[in-house]
MARROLO-199496 format. One line per field, with one value per residue (C-alpha): residue number from 1; x, y, z. Coordinates in pm, 1 decimal, decimal comma. Example, Ala and Ser with C-alpha at 12.3 -4.5 7.8 and 13.67 -1.06 7.14 Angstrom:
balum = c(1_2)
X = c(1230,0_1367,0)
Y = c(-450,0_-106,0)
Z = c(780,0_714,0)
***
This chain:
balum = c(1_2_3_4_5_6_7_8_9_10_11_12_13_14_15_16_17_18_19_20_21_22_23_24_25_26_27_28_29_30_31_32_33_34_35_36_37_38_39_40_41_42_43_44_45_46_47_48_49_50_51_52_53_54_55_56_57_58_59_60_61_62_63_64_65_66_67_68_69_70_71_72_73_74_75_76_77_78_79_80_81_82_83_84_85_86_87_88_89_90_91_92_93_94_95_96_97_98_99_100_101_102_103_104_105_106_107_108_109_110_111_112_113_114_115_116_117_118_119_120_121_122_123_124_125_126_127_128_129_130_131_132_133_134_135_136_137_138_139_140_141_142_143_144_145_146_147_148_149_150_151_152_153)
X = c(-1193,7_-1312,6_-1679,3_-1752,2_-1961,7_-2067,1_-2208,8_-2145,6_-2180,8_-2104,6_-2121,3_-1851,1_-1865,2_-1591,3_-1496,6_-1194,6_-1126,8_-1285,0_-1468,5_-1203,1_-1200,9_-871,4_-951,5_-921,7_-1061,2_-718,2_-604,3_-932,6_-902,8_-555,9_-669,0_-956,1_-718,2_-497,1_-785,8_-880,9_-526,7_-543,1_-880,3_-752,4_-429,1_-651,9_-829,4_-1157,6_-1359,2_-1435,8_-1745,8_-1736,0_-1551,3_-1600,5_-1408,5_-1586,2_-1357,3_-1444,5_-1576,0_-1564,2_-1821,2_-1733,9_-1912,6_-1706,3_-1771,6_-1586,1_-1498,6_-1587,3_-1218,0_-1164,8_-1262,9_-1454,6_-1286,9_-943,5_-1015,4_-1130,3_-832,8_-592,5_-760,5_-745,1_-387,6_-240,2_-425,7_-319,5_46,4_-14,4_-177,6_115,8_389,7_238,3_221,3_-157,7_-223,6_-27,4_69,7_-271,6_-462,5_-628,5_-951,4_-1217,0_-1247,8_-1509,1_-1713,1_-2054,2_-2121,2_-2439,8_-2523,1_-2690,8_-2819,1_-2663,6_-2978,2_-2921,8_-2559,3_-2629,5_-2831,8_-2562,6_-2289,3_-2488,3_-2552,6_-2185,2_-2063,4_-2306,7_-2203,1_-2107,9_-2461,5_-2623,2_-2453,0_-2581,0_-2918,5_-2830,5_-2557,5_-2331,4_-2493,5_-2841,2_-2723,4_-2546,0_-2839,4_-3072,2_-2856,1_-2859,7_-3233,5_-3305,6_-3097,9_-3241,4_-2907,8_-2934,8_-2699,7_-2612,5_-2542,4_-2246,2_-2077,9_-2164,2_-1891,7_-1800,8_-2042,4_-1966,9_-2227,6)
Y = c(3273,0_3305,3_3285,4_3174,2_2859,0_2718,7_2413,4_2432,6_2120,4_2144,5_1889,4_1975,8_1838,6_1889,2_1725,9_1610,3_1836,7_1708,1_1459,9_1200,8_888,5_933,3_809,9_438,4_199,2_49,1_371,3_542,8_473,4_607,4_926,4_963,7_914,2_1181,9_1424,3_1338,2_1429,6_1766,5_1846,0_1731,2_1935,6_2239,9_2162,7_2079,6_1764,9_1521,0_1309,6_1130,3_1136,0_930,6_962,3_853,7_809,5_1157,7_1353,7_1381,8_1418,9_1499,0_1620,5_1842,1_2041,8_2379,5_2642,0_3007,0_3116,8_2900,8_3010,1_2737,8_2837,6_2817,6_2476,8_2337,4_2495,0_2327,4_1996,0_2019,7_2157,4_1912,6_1608,0_1689,2_1695,7_1367,9_1186,1_1285,7_1201,1_863,8_798,7_746,9_995,5_1151,6_1507,7_1581,6_1556,8_1855,7_1943,3_2147,4_2509,0_2564,5_2346,2_2293,9_2347,0_2262,4_2317,3_2079,8_2068,1_1828,3_1610,3_1555,6_1449,0_1069,1_1075,7_1281,3_1049,5_747,8_925,0_996,4_656,7_500,5_700,3_394,0_251,4_585,6_651,5_330,4_509,1_877,3_1051,6_1303,5_1580,9_1483,0_1453,2_1798,4_1989,0_1822,8_1954,0_2302,6_2302,7_2137,2_2411,0_2690,2_2786,6_3000,5_2880,2_2924,7_2622,6_2824,5_2794,6_2438,4_2165,7_2028,0_1729,2_1449,1_1185,2)
Z = c(3020,3_3385,7_3446,8_3083,7_3056,1_2724,6_2557,8_2176,0_1968,9_1594,9_1322,0_1063,8_706,4_444,6_123,6_-81,0_-374,9_-686,7_-465,0_-547,6_-333,1_-161,6_187,3_160,3_409,5_494,4_653,5_743,8_1112,3_1125,8_964,9_1206,9_1504,9_1352,1_1325,0_1688,9_1800,2_1621,6_1790,4_2127,5_2093,5_2029,1_2361,0_2195,3_2239,1_1955,4_1995,5_1660,6_1324,1_1018,1_695,9_387,1_80,1_-41,9_259,8_639,5_911,6_1271,3_1585,7_1811,1_2126,0_2092,4_2338,9_2261,8_2244,3_1934,6_1586,4_1403,6_1073,3_1230,7_1380,8_1045,5_864,3_1117,8_1068,0_686,7_669,1_913,2_792,6_429,4_548,0_739,2_446,6_212,2_464,0_528,0_152,3_178,4_-100,5_-385,9_-451,9_-608,1_-284,3_-119,3_47,3_-117,3_9,7_274,0_504,5_642,3_1024,4_1194,0_1558,8_1795,5_2153,3_2406,5_2392,1_2027,0_2045,2_2078,5_1752,8_1574,4_1693,4_1568,1_1239,4_1184,1_1280,7_1036,1_730,1_532,2_561,4_525,2_185,5_37,2_32,9_-20,3_-216,5_-43,2_-252,4_-136,2_222,0_225,6_59,7_311,2_591,3_446,3_406,5_737,4_921,0_705,9_560,4_251,4_-22,2_-385,7_-611,2_-740,8_-398,8_-305,2_-298,1_-636,9_-673,8_-920,8_-887,6)
***
């Protein structure tokens, strides 16, 4: 796209269906590297990714010719295949429908990267549900409890 210049930073959040703790610590880094590869192959830039056992946070810089929904779908579909092929999960694994996406300015990216990479510590103090609803409210996103992720706390 000639003469098109953008700076789009998005934090993406999505969860394992049923909020089951499928992403184990022993293969978490491999899954994160695989996700990074998907994003790189789509010519997008990954700043940070952290897989909790039941959900994922990532910060990406996307180009305007890429649909955010398509990017997330590609990450979910290909990661599901990878997880099953590697024997990391059983046939019952899948991601929940939907995702959260929150935009940031370039000056905010260091704080967002730090936040994402410190998920393990962060969730010692706050549940995923509390965190996710806080994001929705902070960003002024209207939502219905009916369509939020399945939360089992």
